Every structure is written in C-alpha cells, then in structure tokens.
C-alpha positions as CSV (number, residue, x, y, z in Angstrom):
1,M,113.1,117.8,252.4
2,S,110.8,117.9,249.4
3,G,107.7,115.9,249.4
4,G,106.4,113.8,246.7
5,Y,103.9,114.6,244.1
6,G,100.7,116.1,245.5
7,Q,102.4,117.0,248.9
8,S,103.7,120.3,250.1
9,P,106.9,120.7,252.0
10,D,104.7,121.2,255.1
11,G,103.3,117.7,254.8
12,F,99.8,118.8,253.5
13,D,98.4,116.8,250.7
14,Q,97.5,119.1,247.8
15,G,96.9,116.4,245.2
16,F,94.0,116.4,242.8
17,F,91.1,114.3,243.6
18,Q,88.4,113.2,241.1
19,T,85.0,114.5,241.9
20,N,81.5,113.4,240.9
21,Y,80.8,116.7,239.1
22,A,78.7,116.2,236.0
23,G,78.4,118.9,233.4
24,Y,77.8,119.1,229.8
25,D,80.1,116.7,227.9
26,D,81.3,117.7,224.5
27,Q,80.5,114.2,223.4
28,N,76.9,114.4,224.6
29,Q,76.1,117.8,223.3
30,N,77.8,119.9,220.7
31,A,77.1,123.3,219.2
32,G,78.3,124.7,215.9
33,Y,77.2,126.8,213.0
34,D,75.7,125.8,209.7
35,G,76.7,127.0,206.3
36,G,74.6,130.1,206.4
37,G,76.1,131.4,209.6
38,Q,73.2,130.2,211.8
39,Q,74.1,128.7,215.1
40,Q,72.9,125.2,215.5
41,Y,72.5,123.0,218.6
42,A,73.0,119.2,218.3
43,A,72.5,116.6,221.0
44,Y,74.1,113.1,221.0
45,D,73.5,110.0,223.0
46,N,76.1,107.8,224.7
47,S,76.6,105.8,221.5
48,G,77.5,108.9,219.5
49,Q,74.3,109.0,217.5
50,Q,72.8,112.5,216.9
51,Q,69.4,112.8,218.4
52,Y,68.4,116.4,217.7
53,A,69.6,119.3,215.8
54,A,67.9,122.7,215.6
55,S,68.7,126.3,215.3
56,P,67.5,128.8,218.1
57,N,65.3,130.5,215.5
58,Q,63.2,127.3,215.3
59,Y,62.3,127.1,219.0
60,S,58.8,127.6,220.2
61,G,57.4,126.3,217.0
62,Y,58.2,129.5,215.0
63,D,60.9,130.1,212.6
64,Y,62.3,133.6,213.2
65,S,64.7,133.3,210.4
66,Q,62.0,134.7,208.1
67,Q,62.1,138.0,210.1
68,Q,64.2,140.8,208.9
69,G,67.8,140.4,210.2
70,G,67.1,137.0,211.6
71,Y,66.1,138.4,215.0
72,P,62.8,137.7,216.8
73,P,60.3,140.6,216.9
74,P,60.4,142.8,220.1
75,H,57.8,142.1,222.8
76,P,55.0,144.6,223.1
77,S,55.3,147.1,225.9
78,I,52.7,149.1,227.7
79,F,54.6,152.2,227.0
80,T,54.6,151.6,223.2
81,P,51.4,152.7,221.4
82,D,49.6,150.2,219.4
83,T,49.6,151.3,215.7
84,S,48.1,148.2,214.3
85,S,44.6,149.8,214.2
86,S,43.9,153.2,212.8
87,Y,41.4,155.6,214.6
88,T,38.8,156.9,212.3
89,G,36.9,159.2,214.8
90,Y,33.8,158.9,216.9
91,T,31.2,156.6,215.5
92,Q,27.6,156.6,216.9
93,T,26.3,153.1,217.5
94,D,23.2,153.9,219.5
95,G,21.2,155.1,216.5
96,A,21.1,158.7,217.6
97,Q,21.4,161.3,214.9
98,P,23.8,164.3,215.2
99,M,22.3,167.6,216.2
100,G,21.6,170.0,213.4
101,P,19.7,173.2,212.7
102,G,16.4,171.4,212.7
103,D,17.0,169.5,215.9
104,P,15.0,170.8,218.9
105,N,18.0,170.1,221.1
106,S,20.4,172.1,219.0
107,F,22.0,175.2,220.5
108,E,21.4,177.1,217.3
109,D,17.6,177.1,217.8
110,E,17.6,178.0,221.5
111,P,16.1,181.4,222.5
112,P,18.3,184.2,223.8
113,L,19.2,184.2,227.5
114,L,17.1,187.3,228.3
115,E,14.1,185.7,226.7
116,E,14.5,182.6,228.8
117,L,14.7,184.8,231.9
118,G,11.4,186.5,231.0
119,I,13.0,189.8,230.0
120,N,11.6,191.2,226.8
121,F,12.6,194.7,226.0
122,D,9.9,195.1,223.4
123,H,7.2,194.3,226.0
124,I,8.9,196.6,228.5
125,T,8.8,199.5,226.1
126,Q,5.2,199.0,225.1
127,K,4.0,198.8,228.7
128,T,6.0,201.8,229.6
129,M,4.5,203.8,226.8
130,T,1.0,202.7,227.7
131,V,1.5,203.9,231.2
132,L,2.8,207.2,230.0
133,N,-0.1,207.5,227.5
134,P,-3.3,205.9,229.1
135,T,-5.3,206.7,226.0
136,K,-3.2,204.5,223.8
137,D,-4.5,201.1,222.8
138,T,-2.4,198.2,224.0
139,D,-2.2,194.7,222.7
140,A,-3.8,192.4,225.3
141,S,-1.2,189.6,224.6
142,I,1.6,191.5,226.1
143,L,-0.3,192.3,229.3
144,G,-0.7,188.7,230.4
145,D,3.0,188.0,230.9
146,S,4.6,188.1,234.3
147,D,7.5,190.5,233.5
148,L,9.0,191.8,236.7
149,A,12.1,193.5,235.4
150,G,10.4,196.8,234.8
151,P,8.5,196.9,238.1
152,L,11.7,196.1,240.1
153,V,13.6,199.0,238.3
154,F,10.7,201.4,238.9
155,C,10.6,200.4,242.6
156,L,14.3,201.0,243.0
157,M,14.0,204.3,241.2
158,F,11.1,205.3,243.5
159,G,13.1,204.4,246.7
160,S,16.2,206.0,245.4
161,C,14.5,209.4,244.8
162,L,13.0,209.2,248.3
163,L,16.5,208.4,249.6
164,L,17.9,211.5,247.9
165,G,15.2,213.5,249.7
166,G,16.2,212.1,253.1
167,K,13.6,209.4,253.4
168,V,14.5,205.8,253.7
169,H,11.3,203.9,252.8
170,F,12.5,200.8,250.9
171,G,10.9,198.5,253.5
172,Y,7.6,200.4,253.3
173,I,7.6,200.3,249.5
174,Y,8.1,196.5,249.2
175,G,5.8,195.8,252.1
176,I,2.9,197.9,250.9
177,G,3.4,196.8,247.3
178,G,3.3,193.1,248.3
179,I,0.1,193.6,250.3
180,G,-1.5,195.6,247.5
181,C,-0.6,193.0,244.9
182,V,-2.1,190.1,246.9
183,S,-5.3,192.1,247.7
184,L,-5.9,193.1,244.1
185,W,-5.2,189.6,243.0
186,C,-7.9,188.2,245.2
187,L,-10.3,191.0,244.1
188,L,-9.7,190.6,240.4
189,N,-10.1,186.8,240.6
190,M,-13.6,187.3,242.1
191,M,-14.6,190.0,239.6
192,S,-13.3,188.4,236.4
193,L,-14.3,185.2,234.6
194,T,-11.0,184.2,233.3
195,G,-8.8,184.8,236.3
196,V,-5.4,186.3,236.6
197,S,-2.0,185.3,238.2
198,V,-0.5,187.2,241.0
199,W,2.6,187.8,239.0
200,T,0.6,189.5,236.3
201,V,-1.0,191.8,238.9
202,A,2.4,192.6,240.3
203,S,3.8,193.4,236.9
204,I,0.9,195.8,236.0
205,L,1.0,197.6,239.3
206,G,4.8,197.9,239.1
207,Y,4.7,199.5,235.7
208,C,2.0,201.9,236.7
209,L,4.2,203.1,239.6
210,L,6.1,205.3,237.0
211,P,4.2,208.5,237.7
212,M,5.0,208.1,241.4
213,V,8.7,208.0,240.4
214,F,8.2,211.4,238.8
215,L,6.5,212.7,241.9
216,S,9.4,211.4,244.2
217,G,11.8,213.1,241.8
218,A,10.0,216.4,242.1
219,S,10.1,216.1,246.0
220,I,13.9,216.4,245.8
221,I,13.9,220.0,244.5
222,L,10.6,221.3,246.0
223,S,8.4,220.7,249.1
224,L,5.2,218.7,248.4
225,Q,3.5,219.7,251.7
226,G,1.9,222.8,250.2
227,V,-0.9,223.3,247.7
228,V,1.4,222.6,244.7
229,G,2.5,219.3,246.3
230,Q,-1.1,218.2,247.0
231,I,-2.1,219.0,243.4
232,L,0.9,217.1,242.0
233,A,0.2,214.1,244.3
234,T,-3.5,214.0,243.3
235,L,-2.6,214.1,239.6
236,S,0.0,211.4,240.1
237,V,-2.5,209.1,241.9
238,G,-5.1,209.6,239.2
239,W,-2.6,208.9,236.5
240,C,-1.4,205.7,238.1
241,S,-4.9,204.5,238.8
242,L,-6.2,205.3,235.3
243,S,-3.2,203.4,233.7
244,A,-3.5,200.4,236.0
245,S,-7.3,200.1,235.6
246,K,-7.0,200.3,231.8
247,L,-4.4,197.6,231.7
248,F,-6.4,195.3,234.0
249,V,-9.5,195.8,232.0
250,S,-7.7,195.2,228.7
251,A,-6.1,192.0,230.0
252,L,-9.2,190.5,231.7
253,A,-11.8,191.8,229.2
254,M,-13.6,193.8,231.9
255,H,-14.5,196.9,229.9
256,D,-17.6,197.8,231.9
257,Q,-15.9,197.5,235.2
258,Q,-13.0,200.0,234.8
259,L,-14.2,202.3,237.6
260,L,-14.5,199.4,240.0
261,V,-11.0,198.4,239.3
262,A,-9.6,202.0,239.4
263,Y,-10.9,202.6,243.0
264,P,-8.7,200.0,244.8
265,C,-5.8,201.0,242.6
266,A,-6.2,204.6,243.7
267,L,-6.2,203.5,247.4
268,L,-2.9,201.7,246.8
269,Y,-1.2,204.5,245.0
270,G,-2.5,207.0,247.5
271,V,-0.4,205.3,250.2
272,F,2.7,205.7,248.0
273,A,1.8,209.4,247.6
274,L,1.6,209.9,251.3
275,L,5.0,208.3,251.7
276,T,6.4,210.8,249.1
277,I,4.8,213.8,250.7
278,F,5.4,213.1,254.4
C-alpha cells in the first residue's frame, strides 16, 4: 500500500518541514558587476530601496582601483628586504674625524714591532763593537737604554759553550749574574749623581760578557787548567772589566772613577772565569 505524499511505505513521515533558517536573501542583498567589469555589492532594505553600493576596492577607505591591475598591494613580509631606502655607507655622527697619515692613532705612524719590544739592532751592533774595541768612543745616548736582547743571547751562548765542554752551569750563570747586577746597581747609585736603573746595569754587564763567550769556546778544544788557560782567563777578565767600566763611566759621567768601577766588575767576571776553567 503506498502512502501519501510525504510518507514512505514503511509509515515514516519524510515530508518537508519549514525551518527558521535565515540566510542572505537575494531581495535584501545583491551582487553584480558594473560596466567596467568591477564587482559591486549592493544592499537593500525590506522595502526594496538600495541602501549601499560599493566595490571591494573601495573598502577600508582606500581605492585600490588606482593600483596597477586593480589588485591591492602585497603586505610587507619579514623575509622581503626593504628597498624603499638606499644605503649610502657608514656616516660618522659623533664628530670624530677618520684616521689619516697625520693622526697619532693611525697604524701608518706606529713604530715597528721590534722597536716597541725594545729591540734595536743598531744599538746592539754599536754596543757589541764597543765591547770588542774598548778604546772606541761610544755615544752615551745608546748606553742608557735597557736592551736585554743582546745580553740574553750572550748568556745563552756562554752556557751553550760550557755545555759542549761537559759543564752544565746555566743556573750558576743566571744566579751569579742576577746577584752581580743588583750589587753593582746599588754601588753605582751611591757613586753617581744621576743614578741608573737596574735594567741598564744588566744590559751593560750582559754585553760585556762577550769575551767570556770566547773563553768558553776555547775551553771546548783545549784545557784551561794550565798556564795557557790562566793567561787566557786573565786577559778575558781584564777585557770584560775594561769594557764594562768604560760603558758605565760614559753613561753616568764618572770619568774620574773608572778604576773604582772596574774593580767590582773584575770580581764578577772573575767568577765566570772560574766557572769556565773548573
């Protein structure tokens, strides 16, 4: 038996029921296109009167139809570089002037690295030649510096020559040399009117150790415990003492006291001679 309209054969009612769903009514709101192909939106009230008509390009108070293609500009992204402003390079705003050749902070006017470390090969050569030739006149200005590069090299050469002869006296060399430098520094400050630094005393005593280096080199090939060795040791001590006293007298303007300065120097270099012989 077939059922009526809205009923199934099983007796269930499948009719359509009117709901209260309210959506957009074509009579209340309509959308179309204008003559230029631009989509427009129009709103109407219940009486059919148009209330508002606008294109989507005119929303937000800006007409995007003036843009190229009629599309709104893309939103800025953090991954998109800003090309609106051009970079013109670093501009100093603190009033500082760039460094140039005349600037004291410029790298072009800085002294060489060896000069900053206190190593002057010209002064080293002049002091070495003065030690080798005690009768040579030396400029007093180069004697007041505290150059220790030459003395350290001569001390290492002295100890190395003794080492080749089977004598390990590096500790004695530095210990006796340090005590002698401090002792002569105290003595010269009491004898002179100008005074002298301990580094200047160490520099002069170290340079004047060069004859002892020759003596230690001779001890490698021959024995110094005989008469020849004693003569060579005496000459070496006198040579070192004469050179050191001359340099001290020239640096401190103590021309009448050279013998008084040479005596303690001879005692110091005599200890080095004993280390070389025995």
